[in-house]
Structures are given as C-alpha cells and as structure tokens.
HTML snippet that shows the backbone in 3Dmol.js (N, CA, C, O; Angstrom):
<script src="https://3Dmol.org/build/3Dmol-min.js"></script>
<div id="view" style="width:600px;height:400px;position:relative"></div>
<script>
const pdb = `
ATOM      1  N   MET A   1     -41.707 -25.322 -16.652  1.00  0.00           N
ATOM      2  CA  MET A   1     -41.088 -24.146 -17.217  1.00  0.00           C
ATOM      3  C   MET A   1     -40.077 -23.614 -16.203  1.00  0.00           C
ATOM      4  O   MET A   1     -40.409 -23.461 -15.028  1.00  0.00           O
ATOM      5  N   SER A   2     -38.853 -23.330 -16.639  1.00  0.00           N
ATOM      6  CA  SER A   2     -37.833 -22.860 -15.713  1.00  0.00           C
ATOM      7  C   SER A   2     -37.918 -21.351 -15.521  1.00  0.00           C
ATOM      8  O   SER A   2     -38.309 -20.611 -16.423  1.00  0.00           O
ATOM      9  N   GLU A   3     -37.547 -20.926 -14.343  1.00  0.00           N
ATOM     10  CA  GLU A   3     -37.563 -19.513 -13.973  1.00  0.00           C
ATOM     11  C   GLU A   3     -36.385 -18.803 -14.625  1.00  0.00           C
ATOM     12  O   GLU A   3     -35.280 -19.344 -14.668  1.00  0.00           O
ATOM     13  N   GLN A   4     -36.613 -17.591 -15.134  1.00  0.00           N
ATOM     14  CA  GLN A   4     -35.555 -16.784 -15.731  1.00  0.00           C
ATOM     15  C   GLN A   4     -34.708 -16.201 -14.603  1.00  0.00           C
ATOM     16  O   GLN A   4     -35.235 -15.522 -13.722  1.00  0.00           O
ATOM     17  N   VAL A   5     -33.408 -16.458 -14.622  1.00  0.00           N
ATOM     18  CA  VAL A   5     -32.510 -15.954 -13.603  1.00  0.00           C
ATOM     19  C   VAL A   5     -31.925 -14.624 -14.072  1.00  0.00           C
ATOM     20  O   VAL A   5     -31.332 -14.548 -15.149  1.00  0.00           O
ATOM     21  N   GLN A   6     -32.092 -13.575 -13.262  1.00  0.00           N
ATOM     22  CA  GLN A   6     -31.490 -12.281 -13.571  1.00  0.00           C
ATOM     23  C   GLN A   6     -30.045 -12.340 -13.096  1.00  0.00           C
ATOM     24  O   GLN A   6     -29.786 -12.376 -11.893  1.00  0.00           O
ATOM     25  N   MET A   7     -29.106 -12.350 -14.032  1.00  0.00           N
ATOM     26  CA  MET A   7     -27.700 -12.571 -13.712  1.00  0.00           C
ATOM     27  C   MET A   7     -27.033 -11.378 -13.034  1.00  0.00           C
ATOM     28  O   MET A   7     -26.058 -11.554 -12.304  1.00  0.00           O
ATOM     29  N   ILE A   8     -27.538 -10.175 -13.260  1.00  0.00           N
ATOM     30  CA  ILE A   8     -26.997  -8.987 -12.590  1.00  0.00           C
ATOM     31  C   ILE A   8     -28.160  -8.353 -11.816  1.00  0.00           C
ATOM     32  O   ILE A   8     -28.982  -7.645 -12.397  1.00  0.00           O
ATOM     33  N   PRO A   9     -28.225  -8.610 -10.505  1.00  0.00           N
ATOM     34  CA  PRO A   9     -29.322  -8.067  -9.708  1.00  0.00           C
ATOM     35  C   PRO A   9     -29.393  -6.544  -9.836  1.00  0.00           C
ATOM     36  O   PRO A   9     -28.381  -5.856  -9.704  1.00  0.00           O
ATOM     37  N   GLY A  10     -30.584  -6.031 -10.092  1.00  0.00           N
ATOM     38  CA  GLY A  10     -30.762  -4.601 -10.263  1.00  0.00           C
ATOM     39  C   GLY A  10     -30.213  -4.066 -11.569  1.00  0.00           C
ATOM     40  O   GLY A  10     -30.250  -2.860 -11.812  1.00  0.00           O
ATOM     41  N   ASN A  11     -29.698  -4.960 -12.418  1.00  0.00           N
ATOM     42  CA  ASN A  11     -29.150  -4.619 -13.728  1.00  0.00           C
ATOM     43  C   ASN A  11     -28.045  -3.566 -13.655  1.00  0.00           C
ATOM     44  O   ASN A  11     -27.907  -2.740 -14.557  1.00  0.00           O
ATOM     45  N   SER A  12     -27.248  -3.601 -12.559  1.00  0.00           N
ATOM     46  CA  SER A  12     -26.151  -2.650 -12.414  1.00  0.00           C
ATOM     47  C   SER A  12     -25.026  -3.259 -11.589  1.00  0.00           C
ATOM     48  O   SER A  12     -25.269  -3.986 -10.626  1.00  0.00           O
ATOM     49  N   LEU A  13     -23.807  -2.955 -11.975  1.00  0.00           N
ATOM     50  CA  LEU A  13     -22.641  -3.363 -11.199  1.00  0.00           C
ATOM     51  C   LEU A  13     -22.184  -2.259 -10.248  1.00  0.00           C
ATOM     52  O   LEU A  13     -21.248  -2.466  -9.475  1.00  0.00           O
ATOM     53  N   ILE A  14     -22.810  -1.122 -10.291  1.00  0.00           N
ATOM     54  CA  ILE A  14     -22.417   0.014  -9.467  1.00  0.00           C
ATOM     55  C   ILE A  14     -22.904  -0.200  -8.032  1.00  0.00           C
ATOM     56  O   ILE A  14     -24.078  -0.487  -7.797  1.00  0.00           O
ATOM     57  N   THR A  15     -21.987  -0.057  -7.083  1.00  0.00           N
ATOM     58  CA  THR A  15     -22.312  -0.212  -5.671  1.00  0.00           C
ATOM     59  C   THR A  15     -21.788   0.996  -4.902  1.00  0.00           C
ATOM     60  O   THR A  15     -20.896   1.701  -5.374  1.00  0.00           O
ATOM     61  N   LYS A  16     -22.344   1.231  -3.715  1.00  0.00           N
ATOM     62  CA  LYS A  16     -21.949   2.390  -2.902  1.00  0.00           C
ATOM     63  C   LYS A  16     -20.583   2.191  -2.248  1.00  0.00           C
ATOM     64  O   LYS A  16     -19.829   3.148  -2.071  1.00  0.00           O
ATOM     65  N   THR A  17     -20.267   0.946  -1.893  1.00  0.00           N
ATOM     66  CA  THR A  17     -19.018   0.669  -1.187  1.00  0.00           C
ATOM     67  C   THR A  17     -18.388  -0.612  -1.728  1.00  0.00           C
ATOM     68  O   THR A  17     -19.072  -1.423  -2.351  1.00  0.00           O
ATOM     69  N   PRO A  18     -17.086  -0.798  -1.493  1.00  0.00           N
ATOM     70  CA  PRO A  18     -16.469  -2.068  -1.866  1.00  0.00           C
ATOM     71  C   PRO A  18     -17.117  -3.271  -1.166  1.00  0.00           C
ATOM     72  O   PRO A  18     -17.209  -4.350  -1.752  1.00  0.00           O
ATOM     73  N   GLU A  19     -17.564  -3.092   0.081  1.00  0.00           N
ATOM     74  CA  GLU A  19     -18.245  -4.190   0.791  1.00  0.00           C
ATOM     75  C   GLU A  19     -19.520  -4.591   0.055  1.00  0.00           C
ATOM     76  O   GLU A  19     -19.791  -5.781  -0.106  1.00  0.00           O
ATOM     77  N   GLU A  20     -20.304  -3.616  -0.392  1.00  0.00           N
ATOM     78  CA  GLU A  20     -21.495  -3.933  -1.181  1.00  0.00           C
ATOM     79  C   GLU A  20     -21.098  -4.611  -2.489  1.00  0.00           C
ATOM     80  O   GLU A  20     -21.794  -5.504  -2.973  1.00  0.00           O
ATOM     81  N   GLY A  21     -19.980  -4.180  -3.051  1.00  0.00           N
ATOM     82  CA  GLY A  21     -19.486  -4.818  -4.274  1.00  0.00           C
ATOM     83  C   GLY A  21     -19.135  -6.270  -4.048  1.00  0.00           C
ATOM     84  O   GLY A  21     -19.437  -7.124  -4.882  1.00  0.00           O
ATOM     85  N   ARG A  22     -18.498  -6.557  -2.928  1.00  0.00           N
ATOM     86  CA  ARG A  22     -18.134  -7.943  -2.603  1.00  0.00           C
ATOM     87  C   ARG A  22     -19.384  -8.784  -2.398  1.00  0.00           C
ATOM     88  O   ARG A  22     -19.447  -9.927  -2.850  1.00  0.00           O
ATOM     89  N   GLN A  23     -20.378  -8.223  -1.717  1.00  0.00           N
ATOM     90  CA  GLN A  23     -21.639  -8.949  -1.513  1.00  0.00           C
ATOM     91  C   GLN A  23     -22.335  -9.214  -2.849  1.00  0.00           C
ATOM     92  O   GLN A  23     -22.905 -10.285  -3.056  1.00  0.00           O
ATOM     93  N   LEU A  24     -22.285  -8.245  -3.744  1.00  0.00           N
ATOM     94  CA  LEU A  24     -22.868  -8.434  -5.072  1.00  0.00           C
ATOM     95  C   LEU A  24     -22.121  -9.537  -5.820  1.00  0.00           C
ATOM     96  O   LEU A  24     -22.739 -10.333  -6.526  1.00  0.00           O
ATOM     97  N   ALA A  25     -20.801  -9.589  -5.669  1.00  0.00           N
ATOM     98  CA  ALA A  25     -20.007 -10.633  -6.329  1.00  0.00           C
ATOM     99  C   ALA A  25     -20.419 -12.018  -5.846  1.00  0.00           C
ATOM    100  O   ALA A  25     -20.541 -12.944  -6.647  1.00  0.00           O
ATOM    101  N   VAL A  26     -20.632 -12.165  -4.549  1.00  0.00           N
ATOM    102  CA  VAL A  26     -21.071 -13.456  -4.006  1.00  0.00           C
ATOM    103  C   VAL A  26     -22.449 -13.809  -4.564  1.00  0.00           C
ATOM    104  O   VAL A  26     -22.686 -14.952  -4.957  1.00  0.00           O
ATOM    105  N   LYS A  27     -23.351 -12.840  -4.598  1.00  0.00           N
ATOM    106  CA  LYS A  27     -24.697 -13.090  -5.122  1.00  0.00           C
ATOM    107  C   LYS A  27     -24.642 -13.500  -6.590  1.00  0.00           C
ATOM    108  O   LYS A  27     -25.334 -14.426  -7.011  1.00  0.00           O
ATOM    109  N   MET A  28     -23.804 -12.796  -7.369  1.00  0.00           N
ATOM    110  CA  MET A  28     -23.697 -13.124  -8.791  1.00  0.00           C
ATOM    111  C   MET A  28     -23.106 -14.517  -8.988  1.00  0.00           C
ATOM    112  O   MET A  28     -23.525 -15.245  -9.888  1.00  0.00           O
ATOM    113  N   ALA A  29     -22.140 -14.893  -8.156  1.00  0.00           N
ATOM    114  CA  ALA A  29     -21.572 -16.240  -8.256  1.00  0.00           C
ATOM    115  C   ALA A  29     -22.636 -17.293  -7.950  1.00  0.00           C
ATOM    116  O   ALA A  29     -22.691 -18.335  -8.603  1.00  0.00           O
ATOM    117  N   ARG A  30     -23.471 -17.019  -6.967  1.00  0.00           N
ATOM    118  CA  ARG A  30     -24.555 -17.951  -6.641  1.00  0.00           C
ATOM    119  C   ARG A  30     -25.550 -18.056  -7.792  1.00  0.00           C
ATOM    120  O   ARG A  30     -26.072 -19.136  -8.070  1.00  0.00           O
ATOM    121  N   LEU A  31     -25.810 -16.930  -8.463  1.00  0.00           N
ATOM    122  CA  LEU A  31     -26.728 -16.944  -9.602  1.00  0.00           C
ATOM    123  C   LEU A  31     -26.164 -17.762 -10.766  1.00  0.00           C
ATOM    124  O   LEU A  31     -26.917 -18.395 -11.506  1.00  0.00           O
ATOM    125  N   VAL A  32     -24.842 -17.748 -10.924  1.00  0.00           N
ATOM    126  CA  VAL A  32     -24.215 -18.576 -11.970  1.00  0.00           C
ATOM    127  C   VAL A  32     -24.500 -20.048 -11.694  1.00  0.00           C
ATOM    128  O   VAL A  32     -24.821 -20.811 -12.606  1.00  0.00           O
ATOM    129  N   ILE A  33     -24.380 -20.438 -10.426  1.00  0.00           N
ATOM    130  CA  ILE A  33     -24.662 -21.829 -10.054  1.00  0.00           C
ATOM    131  C   ILE A  33     -26.131 -22.160 -10.327  1.00  0.00           C
ATOM    132  O   ILE A  33     -26.448 -23.222 -10.863  1.00  0.00           O
ATOM    133  N   LYS A  34     -27.019 -21.241  -9.954  1.00  0.00           N
ATOM    134  CA  LYS A  34     -28.458 -21.462 -10.167  1.00  0.00           C
ATOM    135  C   LYS A  34     -28.787 -21.564 -11.654  1.00  0.00           C
ATOM    136  O   LYS A  34     -29.610 -22.388 -12.053  1.00  0.00           O
ATOM    137  N   ALA A  35     -28.153 -20.736 -12.469  1.00  0.00           N
ATOM    138  CA  ALA A  35     -28.408 -20.779 -13.913  1.00  0.00           C
ATOM    139  C   ALA A  35     -27.834 -22.051 -14.530  1.00  0.00           C
ATOM    140  O   ALA A  35     -28.413 -22.624 -15.453  1.00  0.00           O
ATOM    141  N   THR A  36     -26.694 -22.482 -14.010  1.00  0.00           N
ATOM    142  CA  THR A  36     -26.047 -23.682 -14.543  1.00  0.00           C
ATOM    143  C   THR A  36     -26.813 -24.942 -14.146  1.00  0.00           C
ATOM    144  O   THR A  36     -26.957 -25.869 -14.943  1.00  0.00           O
ATOM    145  N   GLN A  37     -27.308 -24.968 -12.887  1.00  0.00           N
ATOM    146  CA  GLN A  37     -28.094 -26.107 -12.401  1.00  0.00           C
ATOM    147  C   GLN A  37     -29.403 -25.561 -11.838  1.00  0.00           C
ATOM    148  O   GLN A  37     -29.501 -25.296 -10.640  1.00  0.00           O
ATOM    149  N   PRO A  38     -30.411 -25.390 -12.697  1.00  0.00           N
ATOM    150  CA  PRO A  38     -31.669 -24.780 -12.255  1.00  0.00           C
ATOM    151  C   PRO A  38     -32.519 -25.649 -11.330  1.00  0.00           C
ATOM    152  O   PRO A  38     -33.457 -25.147 -10.711  1.00  0.00           O
ATOM    153  N   ASP A  39     -32.212 -26.932 -11.225  1.00  0.00           N
ATOM    154  CA  ASP A  39     -33.006 -27.827 -10.379  1.00  0.00           C
ATOM    155  C   ASP A  39     -32.547 -27.697  -8.921  1.00  0.00           C
ATOM    156  O   ASP A  39     -31.462 -28.151  -8.557  1.00  0.00           O
ATOM    157  N   ALA A  40     -33.391 -27.072  -8.100  1.00  0.00           N
ATOM    158  CA  ALA A  40     -33.038 -26.826  -6.697  1.00  0.00           C
ATOM    159  C   ALA A  40     -32.757 -28.119  -5.939  1.00  0.00           C
ATOM    160  O   ALA A  40     -31.875 -28.145  -5.080  1.00  0.00           O
ATOM    161  N   SER A  41     -33.480 -29.178  -6.235  1.00  0.00           N
ATOM    162  CA  SER A  41     -33.257 -30.437  -5.511  1.00  0.00           C
ATOM    163  C   SER A  41     -31.880 -31.024  -5.844  1.00  0.00           C
ATOM    164  O   SER A  41     -31.238 -31.623  -4.981  1.00  0.00           O
ATOM    165  N   VAL A  42     -31.434 -30.859  -7.062  1.00  0.00           N
ATOM    166  CA  VAL A  42     -30.094 -31.331  -7.438  1.00  0.00           C
ATOM    167  C   VAL A  42     -29.041 -30.494  -6.715  1.00  0.00           C
ATOM    168  O   VAL A  42     -28.064 -31.040  -6.202  1.00  0.00           O
ATOM    169  N   ARG A  43     -29.231 -29.178  -6.671  1.00  0.00           N
ATOM    170  CA  ARG A  43     -28.285 -28.313  -5.948  1.00  0.00           C
ATOM    171  C   ARG A  43     -28.211 -28.708  -4.482  1.00  0.00           C
ATOM    172  O   ARG A  43     -27.126 -28.726  -3.900  1.00  0.00           O
ATOM    173  N   GLU A  44     -29.357 -29.025  -3.878  1.00  0.00           N
ATOM    174  CA  GLU A  44     -29.388 -29.456  -2.472  1.00  0.00           C
ATOM    175  C   GLU A  44     -28.594 -30.753  -2.276  1.00  0.00           C
ATOM    176  O   GLU A  44     -27.872 -30.902  -1.291  1.00  0.00           O
ATOM    177  N   LYS A  45     -28.732 -31.680  -3.214  1.00  0.00           N
ATOM    178  CA  LYS A  45     -28.003 -32.952  -3.112  1.00  0.00           C
ATOM    179  C   LYS A  45     -26.497 -32.755  -3.276  1.00  0.00           C
ATOM    180  O   LYS A  45     -25.705 -33.462  -2.654  1.00  0.00           O
ATOM    181  N   LEU A  46     -26.107 -31.800  -4.109  1.00  0.00           N
ATOM    182  CA  LEU A  46     -24.685 -31.572  -4.374  1.00  0.00           C
ATOM    183  C   LEU A  46     -23.988 -30.774  -3.270  1.00  0.00           C
ATOM    184  O   LEU A  46     -22.777 -30.899  -3.088  1.00  0.00           O
ATOM    185  N   ARG A  47     -24.733 -29.970  -2.545  1.00  0.00           N
ATOM    186  CA  ARG A  47     -24.135 -29.076  -1.536  1.00  0.00           C
ATOM    187  C   ARG A  47     -23.244 -29.815  -0.547  1.00  0.00           C
ATOM    188  O   ARG A  47     -22.135 -29.343  -0.296  1.00  0.00           O
ATOM    189  N   PRO A  48     -23.657 -30.954   0.037  1.00  0.00           N
ATOM    190  CA  PRO A  48     -22.761 -31.646   0.978  1.00  0.00           C
ATOM    191  C   PRO A  48     -21.479 -32.163   0.312  1.00  0.00           C
ATOM    192  O   PRO A  48     -20.444 -32.293   0.966  1.00  0.00           O
ATOM    193  N   ILE A  49     -21.553 -32.451  -0.971  1.00  0.00           N
ATOM    194  CA  ILE A  49     -20.371 -32.950  -1.680  1.00  0.00           C
ATOM    195  C   ILE A  49     -19.336 -31.846  -1.806  1.00  0.00           C
ATOM    196  O   ILE A  49     -18.181 -32.046  -1.433  1.00  0.00           O
ATOM    197  N   TYR A  50     -19.723 -30.680  -2.324  1.00  0.00           N
ATOM    198  CA  TYR A  50     -18.722 -29.639  -2.510  1.00  0.00           C
ATOM    199  C   TYR A  50     -18.341 -28.979  -1.191  1.00  0.00           C
ATOM    200  O   TYR A  50     -17.269 -28.383  -1.095  1.00  0.00           O
ATOM    201  N   ALA A  51     -19.187 -29.071  -0.180  1.00  0.00           N
ATOM    202  CA  ALA A  51     -18.851 -28.499   1.132  1.00  0.00           C
ATOM    203  C   ALA A  51     -17.682 -29.227   1.778  1.00  0.00           C
ATOM    204  O   ALA A  51     -17.016 -28.676   2.655  1.00  0.00           O
ATOM    205  N   GLN A  52     -17.427 -30.459   1.352  1.00  0.00           N
ATOM    206  CA  GLN A  52     -16.334 -31.265   1.908  1.00  0.00           C
ATOM    207  C   GLN A  52     -15.136 -31.357   0.974  1.00  0.00           C
ATOM    208  O   GLN A  52     -14.177 -32.066   1.277  1.00  0.00           O
ATOM    209  N   ASP A  53     -15.169 -30.664  -0.139  1.00  0.00           N
ATOM    210  CA  ASP A  53     -14.102 -30.756  -1.143  1.00  0.00           C
ATOM    211  C   ASP A  53     -13.366 -29.421  -1.249  1.00  0.00           C
ATOM    212  O   ASP A  53     -13.898 -28.449  -1.786  1.00  0.00           O
ATOM    213  N   ALA A  54     -12.144 -29.387  -0.735  1.00  0.00           N
ATOM    214  CA  ALA A  54     -11.371 -28.145  -0.709  1.00  0.00           C
ATOM    215  C   ALA A  54     -11.173 -27.569  -2.108  1.00  0.00           C
ATOM    216  O   ALA A  54     -11.249 -26.353  -2.286  1.00  0.00           O
ATOM    217  N   ALA A  55     -10.925 -28.407  -3.090  1.00  0.00           N
ATOM    218  CA  ALA A  55     -10.707 -27.914  -4.461  1.00  0.00           C
ATOM    219  C   ALA A  55     -11.964 -27.237  -5.004  1.00  0.00           C
ATOM    220  O   ALA A  55     -11.878 -26.209  -5.676  1.00  0.00           O
ATOM    221  N   MET A  56     -13.120 -27.807  -4.715  1.00  0.00           N
ATOM    222  CA  MET A  56     -14.362 -27.187  -5.180  1.00  0.00           C
ATOM    223  C   MET A  56     -14.618 -25.869  -4.467  1.00  0.00           C
ATOM    224  O   MET A  56     -15.097 -24.920  -5.088  1.00  0.00           O
ATOM    225  N   LEU A  57     -14.311 -25.791  -3.178  1.00  0.00           N
ATOM    226  CA  LEU A  57     -14.491 -24.540  -2.440  1.00  0.00           C
ATOM    227  C   LEU A  57     -13.544 -23.464  -2.955  1.00  0.00           C
ATOM    228  O   LEU A  57     -13.931 -22.300  -3.055  1.00  0.00           O
ATOM    229  N   ILE A  58     -12.321 -23.833  -3.281  1.00  0.00           N
ATOM    230  CA  ILE A  58     -11.377 -22.880  -3.863  1.00  0.00           C
ATOM    231  C   ILE A  58     -11.889 -22.398  -5.217  1.00  0.00           C
ATOM    232  O   ILE A  58     -11.778 -21.213  -5.533  1.00  0.00           O
ATOM    233  N   ALA A  59     -12.444 -23.297  -6.014  1.00  0.00           N
ATOM    234  CA  ALA A  59     -12.994 -22.922  -7.321  1.00  0.00           C
ATOM    235  C   ALA A  59     -14.138 -21.914  -7.158  1.00  0.00           C
ATOM    236  O   ALA A  59     -14.255 -20.968  -7.936  1.00  0.00           O
ATOM    237  N   ILE A  60     -14.966 -22.123  -6.157  1.00  0.00           N
ATOM    238  CA  ILE A  60     -16.058 -21.180  -5.894  1.00  0.00           C
ATOM    239  C   ILE A  60     -15.481 -19.811  -5.531  1.00  0.00           C
ATOM    240  O   ILE A  60     -15.967 -18.777  -5.990  1.00  0.00           O
ATOM    241  N   GLY A  61     -14.436 -19.823  -4.700  1.00  0.00           N
ATOM    242  CA  GLY A  61     -13.771 -18.573  -4.338  1.00  0.00           C
ATOM    243  C   GLY A  61     -13.214 -17.853  -5.557  1.00  0.00           C
ATOM    244  O   GLY A  61     -13.254 -16.624  -5.628  1.00  0.00           O
ATOM    245  N   GLN A  62     -12.700 -18.605  -6.506  1.00  0.00           N
ATOM    246  CA  GLN A  62     -12.178 -18.004  -7.733  1.00  0.00           C
ATOM    247  C   GLN A  62     -13.286 -17.348  -8.553  1.00  0.00           C
ATOM    248  O   GLN A  62     -13.076 -16.286  -9.139  1.00  0.00           O
ATOM    249  N   VAL A  63     -14.454 -17.968  -8.598  1.00  0.00           N
ATOM    250  CA  VAL A  63     -15.590 -17.377  -9.314  1.00  0.00           C
ATOM    251  C   VAL A  63     -15.982 -16.054  -8.658  1.00  0.00           C
ATOM    252  O   VAL A  63     -16.220 -15.063  -9.348  1.00  0.00           O
ATOM    253  N   VAL A  64     -16.050 -16.042  -7.325  1.00  0.00           N
ATOM    254  CA  VAL A  64     -16.390 -14.802  -6.612  1.00  0.00           C
ATOM    255  C   VAL A  64     -15.333 -13.735  -6.888  1.00  0.00           C
ATOM    256  O   VAL A  64     -15.670 -12.575  -7.124  1.00  0.00           O
ATOM    257  N   ALA A  65     -14.063 -14.121  -6.859  1.00  0.00           N
ATOM    258  CA  ALA A  65     -12.993 -13.153  -7.111  1.00  0.00           C
ATOM    259  C   ALA A  65     -13.094 -12.560  -8.514  1.00  0.00           C
ATOM    260  O   ALA A  65     -12.867 -11.364  -8.698  1.00  0.00           O
ATOM    261  N   THR A  66     -13.427 -13.372  -9.486  1.00  0.00           N
ATOM    262  CA  THR A  66     -13.586 -12.880 -10.855  1.00  0.00           C
ATOM    263  C   THR A  66     -14.762 -11.913 -10.948  1.00  0.00           C
ATOM    264  O   THR A  66     -14.659 -10.858 -11.573  1.00  0.00           O
ATOM    265  N   GLU A  67     -15.879 -12.279 -10.324  1.00  0.00           N
ATOM    266  CA  GLU A  67     -17.044 -11.383 -10.315  1.00  0.00           C
ATOM    267  C   GLU A  67     -16.682 -10.067  -9.625  1.00  0.00           C
ATOM    268  O   GLU A  67     -17.060  -8.997 -10.103  1.00  0.00           O
ATOM    269  N   PHE A  68     -15.950 -10.134  -8.499  1.00  0.00           N
ATOM    270  CA  PHE A  68     -15.594  -8.917  -7.776  1.00  0.00           C
ATOM    271  C   PHE A  68     -14.642  -8.052  -8.593  1.00  0.00           C
ATOM    272  O   PHE A  68     -14.757  -6.826  -8.567  1.00  0.00           O
ATOM    273  N   ALA A  69     -13.714  -8.654  -9.310  1.00  0.00           N
ATOM    274  CA  ALA A  69     -12.809  -7.874 -10.154  1.00  0.00           C
ATOM    275  C   ALA A  69     -13.589  -7.084 -11.203  1.00  0.00           C
ATOM    276  O   ALA A  69     -13.253  -5.938 -11.499  1.00  0.00           O
ATOM    277  N   THR A  70     -14.617  -7.690 -11.754  1.00  0.00           N
ATOM    278  CA  THR A  70     -15.463  -7.007 -12.737  1.00  0.00           C
ATOM    279  C   THR A  70     -16.207  -5.844 -12.085  1.00  0.00           C
ATOM    280  O   THR A  70     -16.264  -4.747 -12.641  1.00  0.00           O
ATOM    281  N   ILE A  71     -16.781  -6.089 -10.897  1.00  0.00           N
ATOM    282  CA  ILE A  71     -17.505  -5.047 -10.177  1.00  0.00           C
ATOM    283  C   ILE A  71     -16.547  -3.928  -9.766  1.00  0.00           C
ATOM    284  O   ILE A  71     -16.884  -2.749  -9.871  1.00  0.00           O
ATOM    285  N   ALA A  72     -15.358  -4.296  -9.302  1.00  0.00           N
ATOM    286  CA  ALA A  72     -14.370  -3.294  -8.892  1.00  0.00           C
ATOM    287  C   ALA A  72     -13.971  -2.411 -10.065  1.00  0.00           C
ATOM    288  O   ALA A  72     -13.821  -1.200  -9.904  1.00  0.00           O
ATOM    289  N   ALA A  73     -13.798  -2.995 -11.231  1.00  0.00           N
ATOM    290  CA  ALA A  73     -13.457  -2.211 -12.411  1.00  0.00           C
ATOM    291  C   ALA A  73     -14.597  -1.250 -12.763  1.00  0.00           C
ATOM    292  O   ALA A  73     -14.354  -0.098 -13.121  1.00  0.00           O
ATOM    293  N   ALA A  74     -15.829  -1.725 -12.661  1.00  0.00           N
ATOM    294  CA  ALA A  74     -16.984  -0.877 -12.982  1.00  0.00           C
ATOM    295  C   ALA A  74     -17.108   0.295 -12.015  1.00  0.00           C
ATOM    296  O   ALA A  74     -17.613   1.357 -12.379  1.00  0.00           O
ATOM    297  N   ASN A  75     -16.647   0.097 -10.785  1.00  0.00           N
ATOM    298  CA  ASN A  75     -16.760   1.121  -9.738  1.00  0.00           C
ATOM    299  C   ASN A  75     -15.467   1.902  -9.527  1.00  0.00           C
ATOM    300  O   ASN A  75     -15.414   2.786  -8.671  1.00  0.00           O
ATOM    301  N   ASN A  76     -14.439   1.594 -10.283  1.00  0.00           N
ATOM    302  CA  ASN A  76     -13.147   2.265 -10.156  1.00  0.00           C
ATOM    303  C   ASN A  76     -12.593   2.174  -8.726  1.00  0.00           C
ATOM    304  O   ASN A  76     -12.053   3.147  -8.200  1.00  0.00           O
ATOM    305  N   TYR A  77     -12.734   0.994  -8.103  1.00  0.00           N
ATOM    306  CA  TYR A  77     -12.240   0.803  -6.734  1.00  0.00           C
ATOM    307  C   TYR A  77     -10.728   0.912  -6.652  1.00  0.00           C
ATOM    308  O   TYR A  77     -10.190   1.206  -5.585  1.00  0.00           O
ATOM    309  N   TRP A  78     -10.037   0.684  -7.746  1.00  0.00           N
ATOM    310  CA  TRP A  78      -8.570   0.611  -7.718  1.00  0.00           C
ATOM    311  C   TRP A  78      -7.907   1.974  -7.897  1.00  0.00           C
ATOM    312  O   TRP A  78      -6.696   2.046  -8.108  1.00  0.00           O
ATOM    313  N   LYS A  79      -8.674   3.040  -7.818  1.00  0.00           N
ATOM    314  CA  LYS A  79      -8.105   4.388  -8.002  1.00  0.00           C
ATOM    315  C   LYS A  79      -7.156   4.769  -6.891  1.00  0.00           C
ATOM    316  O   LYS A  79      -6.599   5.867  -6.904  1.00  0.00           O
TER     317      LYS A  79
END
`;
const viewer = $3Dmol.createViewer("view");
viewer.addModel(pdb, "pdb");
viewer.setStyle({}, {cartoon: {color: "spectrum"}});
viewer.zoomTo();
viewer.render();
</script>
C-alpha cells in the first residue's frame, strides 16, 4: 500500500517570510517527485543520473520557480 503524500505541507501556502516561501517551494517540488515516483529505491537509482544532467537540473529549478510563484502570489510578496 502506498503512502499518501500531502502535497501542501501544513495545508497552507502562507509563510512568514519570502525565505520560508522559497523553502516551501523546494519542499513542494520534492513532494511532486515523490508523488510521481513513489518507489524510494527507484528515486535513489535515478538521483545520480539527473545529478549529472544539466537539462534535468534546470527542469527541477523551473518546477521550484513555478511553486514559488504560486506561494509568492498567495503571500502578496510582489507588493
């Protein structure tokens, strides 16, 4: 039986600071990977592959940026 992944930790996008928002974005991006590939052993095997692939690392950065944009909008960081 697979574990249920909580996609928004604490069920809130509201953070005290932009730094906390950025950390939440990284955590949420990691949760997307966990939900997409729930088998930890497969994720472990894949980690060295994407760690050496610049395009994959850039793609991960894009996921974090998208998550952060959502969190920033929820927190009105752009005021």
